[in-house]
N, C-alpha and C positions, 0 to 999 in steps of 0.2 A: 774253570773258576770265572765268575762272572766279573766284569770291570768295576762292579760297586757292590759292597757288602749290602746284602738284602735288607739288613737291619737298618740302614741309612736311606732307604727309598728306593724307588723304581728305577732302574738303570735305563740309560738312553734308548738302547736298542728296542727294548720292550715298550717304551713310551711311543716311538716312532711306528712300531708295528701296530699298536692299538689305534693310534691316530689315523694310520693309513686305512685300517679296517672300518673305522667309523665314517671315513670319506667313501668308501666303497658303498656302504649302507646308504649314505645320502644320495649318492648317484643313483642307486638301484631304485629308491623310492622316487626319484625325479624321473627315471626312465618309466616308471609305471603310470605317471600322470601325463606324460607327453601325448600318448594316443588319445586322451580325452580332450586336450587342447586342439588336436587335429579335427576333431568332429565338428567343431566350429566354423572350420574354414569353408565348408560347402553349405553352410546355413545361410538362407536367403533372409532379407529384411522382412518378409512377411511370415516366415516360419516361427512358430511358437516355441519357446524354450520348453514348455511341457512336452510337446510333440517330440523335440530332440531327446529329451530325457527318456521318454516312453520307448522311442525307437532304439536306443543304445542301451537299454538296461543291461544286457550281458556284459558290455565294456565296463559300466559303472560298477556292477556287481563284483566282477574279477579284480577290478582296482582296489575296492574296499577290502575285499578277502585278503588280497596280497599284501596290503599296507597294514593290516592287522598281524597277518603271519609275520612279516618282516620285523615289526615293532616288537612282537612277542620274542622272536629269535634273538634280536639284539639285547633285550633286557636279560634273557638266559646268558648270552655270551658275556655281557657286561658283569653280571653277578659272579659268573665263574672265574672270569680273569681278574677279578679286583685284587684278590691277595698275590698275584703275580707280580714278582719285583725283579727277577733275574732271567735272562735269555736262557732258553733250551730249545735244541732243534726240534725235537718231536712236538713240543707245544706249538712252536712257530709254524711248523707244517701243518698242524691239525687247524690252527687258526686260519690260516691261508685256505685250507679246504673249505673250512665253515664261510669264508668270504667268497669263495667260487661259488657256493650254492646260492648265496645272496645275489651274486652279480648275474647268475644264471636264471633266476627267478622270474625276472621280467618276460622271458621267452615262454615258459609254459603258462604264464599269465595270459598272454596275448592268445594262446592256443585255447585256454578256457573260454575266452570271448567268442571265439570262431569255431571250435570243434570240441567244446567242453564235454559233450556227450560220448566221445569216443574213449574207449578203455585205455588207449595208449596216452591221451592226454592225462587221465587221471593218474595213471602210474607215473607219469613224468613229473607231474605236479606234486603230488603228495610224496612221492620217492625223493624228490629233491629236498622237501622239508624235512623228511626222515634222515636223509643223509647229513643235513646241517646239524640236526639234533644229536646224531650219533657222534660227529665230530666233537661237539661241545662236551658231551658225556666223557670221551676219551680224553679230553683235555684236563677235566676234573680228576679222572683216574691217574693220569701222569703226574699232575701237580701233587696228588696225595702220596705218591711214592717217591717224590723228589722234593721233600719239605724244604730243602736249601734254597729253591728258586722262589720261595713264597715268604711272605711277612709273618707266617705262623698262625694266621688266623683265617677264617672264612671257610675251612674244610667242612664238607657235608658228609653226613653220615649216610649209611645205605638208605635208610628211612626217610632222609631229608632230600635226597638227591631226586630231582623232578625229571631227569633226562630218561631214564628207563621207563617211568610212567608215561611220559609223553610219546616215547617211541612205541610203546604198546598200544596206546590210544590211536596213534596214526595208523598202525597196521590194522587195527579194528576198522577205523573210518574207511581205509582203502578197501578191506574185504566187503563192508556193507555197501560201498558205493559201486563196486564191480557185480556184486550179487544182485543189488536192486538199483538199476541204473536211475530209476524214477527218484531217487533220493538226492541225485545230483552231488553237489558238494556239501550239503548240509550235515554229514556225519562228521565233518571237521569240527562242529560244534561240541563234539566229545571232549575235545582239548579243554573246554571249560571246567571238566571234571578233574582235571589235574591237581588244582589246589585242594579241593576237598579230600581227594584220595591221598594226597601227600600229608595232610593234617591227620587223617585217620590212621596212616601208617606210623606217624611220630607218636600219636596217642598210644597206639599198641606196642610201640617200641619202648615206651617209658614204663610200661607196667611190668 
């Protein structure tokens, strides 16, 4: 039994957990940009900024890619956990697992800049994103089966759930980038199809 009736608002334990997770996201994004700041330390007064940017394109690309990924994952986590008002051990464990993938992501991001062509780097990077996506999808699944820990709203139907769609698109992107190395990490742009696919599934589901 929760310390607070879900109908009266989110209990303190849930609020503290979600605040802690938000802090992890903020720190992870900060860690992403720190290597870019370090690039300026060896820059001479005569060196042009344009040359610096050209020379370190891989670092800039990996930063932008991971920033978008983390932002997207945070939005998914925020949307999923919005109805959560009472503590649940499994939900808390899954949210911490999700936070672990966010905290770990700066490491494969650094590898993308240095050894992005290696299959192990691609598996580690995309696999970390896929694990985080799976964790949030499991959070949604547990909340649906324990409505007493929610405010009664925000539950997604199977057609509305984007986690499965995102997971499939990630696996497809991984398969493409491993099969065709020249595509680099551009197959991750398949994630842009998640919205149109979800809307199509919703339309089909209403017929």
